[in-house]
N, C-alpha and C positions, 0 to 999 in steps of 0.2 A: 375172688368170687365173680361169676358172670351174672349180670342182671339183665333180664328181659323186661322191656317196658311196653306193654300192650295199650291200645287205645281204649279198650273197654274190658270189664271183668270177664265177659263171655269169651273174648279172644284169649285172654290170659289163661283161662281154664283149658282151652283147646290146645294152647302151647304146652302147658304143664302136663296134659294127658299124653303128649308125644315125647316127653322127657323121662329119664329113669325114675323108678320108684325105689324106696318109699318116699313119700312127701309129707310135709307137715304144714297145715293151714295156720298161718300167723295172721296178725291183725294188719290187713292191707297188702299181704303178699303171700306167696306159696314158697316154702323152703324145701329145696331138694336135699337128698341124702348127702350129696358132695358139697353142700353149702351154697350152691347156686340158688338164685331167687327169680321168681316170676312175679312181677307186680303190674299195676295198671293205672291208667288215667281213667277218668269218668267223663269222656269228652274233654273239652277245654277246662283245665284246672285253673287257668289264669285268664283274666279278661283285661281289656283296655281300661286304664284309669279313667275316672270321671273328670270333667274339666276342673271341678272344685278340689281334686286331689293335687292339681298343679297349682291352683291359686284359689284360696277360699272365696275371694270376691266373685268368682265365676258361678258360684251357686245361684246367684240372682241373674236371671236372663236379661241382658242389656245389649243394645245395638253396639255401644262403644267398645265392647269386649271382642266383637266379631271382625274377622275370623279368628278363632282360637287355634293356634298352631303350636303344639308342644315343641320345645327345643330339644329336650331329652325325653323320649317316649318312656312311659312307665306301664308296667303290667301289675295287677294286684290279684291275690288269690280270691277265687270265688268262695263266698262264705260257706256254702253248703258242702264244698269238697276240700276245705282247708286241711282237714285231718289227713286225707289221702296224699295231698301235696307234701305235707311234713314227712310222712312215711317214705315217699319217693325220694325226697332230697336227701334223707339220711342214707338210704340204700345206694343212691348214686355216688355219694362221698366214699362209701365202703367198697364199691365195686372196682375190680381191676379191668373188667371188660364190660361194655354196655352194648346191648342189642336193642336197637330201635324197632319196635314192632307196631308202629301206627298203621292206620288203614292206608292202602296204596293210592292215595291222592294227595293233592297239595295241602289240604287242611289236616289230613292225618299226619303228614310230614311235619307240619309246623307245630301241631299241638304237643308232640313229644319233644321236638327240638327246643321249644320254648321252656319246657320244664327243665331239661338238661342245662339250658343256658342260665337258669336261676342258681345253679351250683357252679361256683368259679373253678372249673376244671383246668388243668394244665393243657397247653396246646397239644402236647404229645398224646395225652389221654383222649382228647377230642378226635385226633386223627385215627385212633383205633376203633372208634365207634362203628358197629356193624349194623346193616339194615336187613330186616327180615320182612319179606313181602308175602302176605297170605291173603288169598281170595277164596279159599274154601276151607271151612272149619272142620272137615272130617279128618280123622287121624292120619290116613295115608297121605293126604295132600299136605297137611302140616309138617309131617316128617320130611317129605320131599322139599318143602320150603326151608326147613332147618338145615338141610344139606346143601343149600344154595344161597348162603348168606352173601351179601354184597357190602361194599364200603358205603357208609353213610355220607361220606364226602361227595359221592356221585349225585346225591339227592339235594344238596344244599341249594342249588338254584330253584328247585321246587318250593323249598321252604321260604326263600327270599320272595318268590312270587306270591305266596300266600300272605306273607308279612306285609307286602306292598298292598295287596287287596284289603287286608284288615285295616291298615292305617288310612288308606284312601277312603274307605267306606266310613270310618270314624270321622274324618275331616269333613266329608260332604254331608253325611247324615246328621252329625251333631250341629254343624254351623248353619246349614241351610234349613234344618227343622226349627232352630232357634230364630233364624232370620225371618222366615215366613210366619212363624207363630206370632212373633212380635209385631210384624206388619199387620197381621190379621187382627190382633188385639187393638191396634190403633183404630181399626174400622169397626170394632164392637164384637168381633168373634172371640169368644173367651176360651177356646180349647186348643190343643196342640195340633199343628198342621205338620204331620210327619212327611219328610221328603227323604227319599233314598235313590241311589243311582240305578237300581234295578227295579224296585217296586214302583217307582213313579212312571217310568216308561211303560210298564205293564198296564198300569191304570190308564195311562194315555191311550194305549191301544184300544181298551174297552170303551173309553169315553168317545174316541173318534168313530168307532163302529156304531155306537148308540146314536151319535149325532147324524151319521150317514143315513141310518134307518129312519130317524125322526124327520129328517129333511128330504127324504126320498119322495120323488113324484113319479108315479108309474107312467111310462110312455108306450103307445102302441108301436109295434114294428112288424115287418112283413117278410115272410120267406116264400119262395116259389118252388113247387115240386113239379117235375116233369115225369109223366107216367109213360114209360117206354115199353116197346114190344119188339121181340125178335121176329125173324121170318118164320120161326117154329112156333110162334104165338106164345112164347114165354114172356112174362112181364116183370118189371121192377121199376122202382122210382129213384130219381136222382135230384139232388138239391142244387139250385142255382147259386153260382159264385159271381157276385157282382163285379164288374170290371172297374178299372180306374176312373172311367168317365162317370161312374155312379157315386163317387166319393162325396160330392156336394149334398147328396140325399141320404147320407149315412151318418151314424154317430161314431164316437171314437173307437167303438168295439166292432165297427163294420156292419152294424145292423141297419137295414133299409127302413127309414122312417116315413116314407111317402107311399101310400097305397097305390096311387096312380102309376108309379114306376113299376111296381110288381104286376099290376093289371096289364100294363103294356107288354111286359115280358110274356105273360100268359097268352095274350092275343097273338104274339109273334111266333110262339112255338107250337101252339095247338094245331094238330094235324099236319105236322111238318116232318120231313126226313131228318134223321139224326145219324151221327157217326162216332164210333169209339176212337178217340184220338190218343188216349193214353191207357195203358193197362199194366198193372203191377200185381203179380201173383207170387207170394212167397210162403214157404213154410217157416214158421218162426218158433223159437224155443224160449221159454221163460224160466229162469233159475228160481229156486226157492228164495224167499226173502232171508236176510241174514238173521242170526239169533238176536235176541233183544239187548239193547242198552236200556237204562232206566226210563228215559223219555219215551222211547218207542213202546215200551211195555205200558207205561201210564196212558199213552194215547189209545192203544188198543183196549186196555181195560176200561177206559172211559166210554169207548164206543160200544163195547160188548156188554158191560155191566153197569154203566153210569157211575163208575167208582171214582171218587175224587183223587187227585194226585197224591195227597198226603196219606190217604187210606192205603193206596197201592204201596207206597214207600214203607209204611208201618207193617203191612202184611209181608212184604219182602224181607224186612228186618227180622220178623218172626221166623220165616222160612229159612233164613240164613243162620241166625244165632240160636234159636230154640230147637228147631227141627233139623238143621244142617242139611237141608234138601236142595239148596241152591248155592251158587257161588256169590261172591261179593256183589250186593245189589246196587250200590251207588255208582255204577260203572257208566262211562260215556262212550264205551267202545263196543263194536258189534262183531269183532273178529276173535279167533282162538289161535293159540300157538299150534304149530304143526304137531308138536309132541302130544297135544291133548287128544289127537285122533286115536291113539292107541287105547284110550280109556273108553271108547265108544261102546264096546260090547257090555261093559259093566254098567255104564250109565243107562243104556237102553234096557238092560235087565231090571235096573232099579225103577225106571219109568213104568215098566209093565207091572212090577210088584206093587208099586205105590199108587196104581191107577191114575198115573199122570196122563196116559193115553191108553187106548184099548190094547189088550194083549196081541190081538190079531194085527193091529197097525204096527206094533213093535216088531212082530215076526217078519213083516213085509220090508223092513228097513234093510237096505244093502250097505252093510258096514264096511265094505271095501271102497265105497264111494267117498271121494274126498272133495267136498264142496269148496267154493271160493272163500268160505269163512275161515278156513285153516290157512292162515297167512302171517308168518312171524313179523313181516315188515310192517303190518298194520296194527300190531299189538304194542301198546305203550305201558303205562303203569297198571292198567286194568285190561282184562279181556271181557268178552261178552258175558251176560248173565245166563248161565246154563244149569241144568240139574246136576247134582252130584251122584256119586255111586251109592249113597246111603239108601238102604232098604228098610222101610218102616215095618215093624212087627205087627202093628194093628193100625186101623184107620184112626189117626189121631189129629187130623186136620179139621179146622172149622171151615164153614162154607166159603168165606173169602179166601182163606189159604188154599182151598182146593181149586177155586177159580183161577187164581194167579199161577199156582203150580202147574196147572194144566196148560195154560198159555205158554209158559216158559218151556214145558216139555214138548209141546207141539212144534214150537219154533226151533228146537234142537233136533227133533226127530226128522223134520222135513229136509234137513241137510243130507239125509241118507235115502231120499226118495228121488225118482227120476224127474227130469224137467217137464213142465207143462208144454205140450206141443200143439200148435194150431196153425191152420191155413188162413192167410189174410189176403183178401183181394181188394184192390182199389182201382176204380175205373173213372175216367173223365170222358164225358160225352159232349160233342159239339152240336148245338141245335140253333139254327138261324143266327150264327155268329156268336152265340153265348155259350158259356161252359157250365156243365152240371156234373156234380160228383156223387158217387155212391161208394160204399164200402161194405164188406161182409167178412165175418170171422166164423171159422168152422173148427170146432174142437177135433183134434186127432187123438191125443192121449192126455188124460188129466194129470198124470204124475202126482206131484206133491199136493195138488189142489184137492185131492180126495180127502186129505186131512184138514183142509180149510173149509169144508162144508159143501163142496161141489161134488155131486155124486153120480151125475149122468152126462154123457156127451150130448151136446146140442149145438145147433146153428143159431147164432144170435140174430143173423140176417142172411138171407140167401140171395145169391145172384145166379142167373143162368150161365151156362158156359159162354164165354166171350172171347173175341180175338181183336187185336188192334186193327183198325181200319174197317171193322165190321159195320155194315149198314143196319140201322134200326129205324123205328118209326115212333114219333111222339104222338100218342093218341090225343092227349090233352095236358094242359097245365093247370095247377091249382094255386091260388093264393092262400097261404096259411097265416091267419091272424094271431099274433102273439102280443104279450105285454111284458115289458121289463119288470123284474122283481128286485126288491131291495136285498142287500147282503144279509145273511143270517146273523142273529146274535151269536156271540161266542158261547161255546160249551167248554167243559173240561178238556175234551179232546182237541177242539179246534184252537183253544187258547194255548194249550201246551204245544200244539203244532206251530202256532204263530211265534211262540217264544223260541223254539228251536230253529225255525226257518224265518227269523226276523228280517232277513235281507229283503224279503218281498215287500216290506213296509217302509223301506228306506229309498229316498230319491237320489241322494248323492252317490254317483257311480263308484267313487273311491271307497266310501264306507260300505256300500253294498258288496263290493269285492272283498273287503276285510271280513264282513259278516258271513259270507259264503264259506270262508276258510276257518271260521271259528264256530263255537257251539251255540251261538245265539245269545239270548238274554238269560243271565244266570248260569248255574251249572246244574248237572244232574242232581247233586246233593242239596241244592238250595231252592229249586224251582217250586217244589210242593210247599215248602215252608213260607216262601214269599207270598204265594197265592193265599194261604191261610191267614197270613198277617193282614193282607188287604181286606179279607172278610172280617177279621177280628176288629180292625180299625174302622169298620163300617164304610169303607170306600167302595167296596163291591158287595153285591147281594145275589142270591139265587132266585130265579123264578122258574120252577121246574128244572129242566136241564139247562136252561139258559143262564148265563152270567151277565149281569148288568151293572153299570156304575150307579151308585146312589147320588142323591142330589149334592151331598158333601163332596163326593169323589169328582163329580163333574165340575163343581165350583172351584175345587183345588186346582184341577188341571188348567182351568181358564185363567187362573191367577199367576201361573208359573210361565217363565220364558220357555220358548219352544225347545231349547236345547236340553232342558230338564225333563220335559214330557215326551221326548222322542228317544228312540233307541241309539242314536248316533254316539252319544257320550259313552255309554257302557260298551258299545261296539269297539270304540278306540281303546278303552280300558282292557277289555278281554284280549284284544290283539296284543297289547303291550304286556299284559301278565303272561300270556303264552310266550312272548319273546324273552321275557326274563327267565322263565323256566327253561327255555332252550339256550340261554346265555347269549342272545342276540341284542339284549338291552340291559342296562344297569338299573338298579333301584332308583338312583338319583335322576337318571334320564327320564324316568317315568314320573317321579314326583314333582320335579321343578315346574314343567308347564302346567301340571294339574293345580299347583298352588296358585299360579297366576290366574288361572280360570276361576278358581274358588273366590279369590279377592274380587274379581269382576262381578261374580254372581251375587255375593253378599252385598256389594255396593248397589246392585240392581234392585235387590229386595228392600234396601234402606230407602231408595228413591221411589219405591212403588206407591202409586196413587191409591189412596184409601178407597176410591170409587171401584177399583178393580175387585175388591173383596165384597162388594155389595151383594153378590149372589149367596154368600155364605150365611148359614142360619145364625141369627143373633142370640138365640137361646137354645143351644143344642141340648140334647138329653144329657142327664148326669152320667158321668163315667163313660161317656161315649168313646173316649180314647183312654188307653192306659199309657201314662207318660213313660216314654223310653228315652233315656238320655243317650243311649249308644246303640249301634246296630248289634244284632245278635251275632254270635260267633260264626255261624254257618249261613248267614243270609245277608241280604243287602237291602 
């Protein structure tokens, strides 16, 4: 008997639909006529054991127990899905061949592997396990995947990486939450202080931004504009570029802070000859942005519709599982396999039929065009989120589903549109020994931008015809008074962008380099859930579109050592987890230094001065936190 194990019932049904009929629906699995079976997990069927499962005395939170480090790790069945686990274990024992059909990511790999591991299979049987990778639930795509099974052995490093992540999150989340909660209790704070290696740095980002805004003092600064004229009496303006000699009068961003300096420049350049010393004129082409991964989609949906990250993910899951209109949504990849190009005509026909974009826009797509997104070398476990070939018989999408589906369709369709073409001119003018710059951009052909809302050609700024060495005249100079402005509060879009581009917020050059090469804070699958957790625990709150830290969130960050409140720690982790998946690092090489760091952090919490917790409210609202003894399966 061949047994297919899917991650969810929806995937199991899609697999069964692609296999021979007749079929019989049994309790917890689908039986095929030849005796093969398709069964399913319901997400993680197993979870990390609680500390008191290892030792009953750990039920009471005490400093002397910390850190709790299991000698032999244990998993236990989730109470709600125990029955399905029993069904699966029985089928695994009976099966001759097992086909692992978890989602194509490290968590999807682990959650099926850990169920198989519960049944003591022979080594020979384990070696024969096959891997089915499905990212599109439509019949033709599933049949194609079924004809391209791989060996599950090739994906063991991915599973080890997920296991290392799960155990490390348990160790840090469990021990540091207990340590700082106990330290807070000594100071009179009676609730759980939740600490996690991803959620806490995210909270730290928001707290730091809020503090920057609160402590911001506006400063005046000054720019100088030179109003220039050609011999043909054509005019334009250029902005002064302060020289190195002006640095004592500038801030760290190069803004001139002394009005007297700006006024001096104006007096020197007014009614003076000028000369073009540099001229750069180029026609440039801009290619369409790549199709979406989940984070890019969440950022654009937040900008366009003010839609929270979790809502975008939930909507995508519905489009993927229920409607089968898009490919696997928890993807971190923005490229497509070259082979996918041959499906373009069917996909674009589906887009037109389903009103994913206007029919006229679909007709104008050049399906012979092969954009840079079709690149096998850039595709890993996932590919970009794109529409499928499925055509809806009637309009059955709700408002949110329509919005997200149209975004995904647009970013696919523009791959078959021409580049945006524009002329760019940059000029540097010398006046009385000082340099002044101006730039102009002129649309030539809108190309893919017609689908992005740009409907007419225009000049953003015009410059007269110029030549290098050309003589000009500066009629007058003007001082432009400006004020520095504080950074903006985070929104859903900018916080997600900060999480994916976290290297911008890191000072250490080595860690900055690591983060540029990784996916940032959290993963595509976990970011939305982690943000929701911070709101649920009342560490973050919304004020309109803005996301702010609560008083408790700010107080918590102020009590923690900087390494827990900064992205550096999780940056190192994500780099290491990626190295485990690529077999450049072992599980033990990752865990050993991590345990040493954990011991030091717990000791630091034990020695924490109770005065540090003075900012925490002494009488928090009831049920302000729901006690969580362990990290959730797909978040940190």
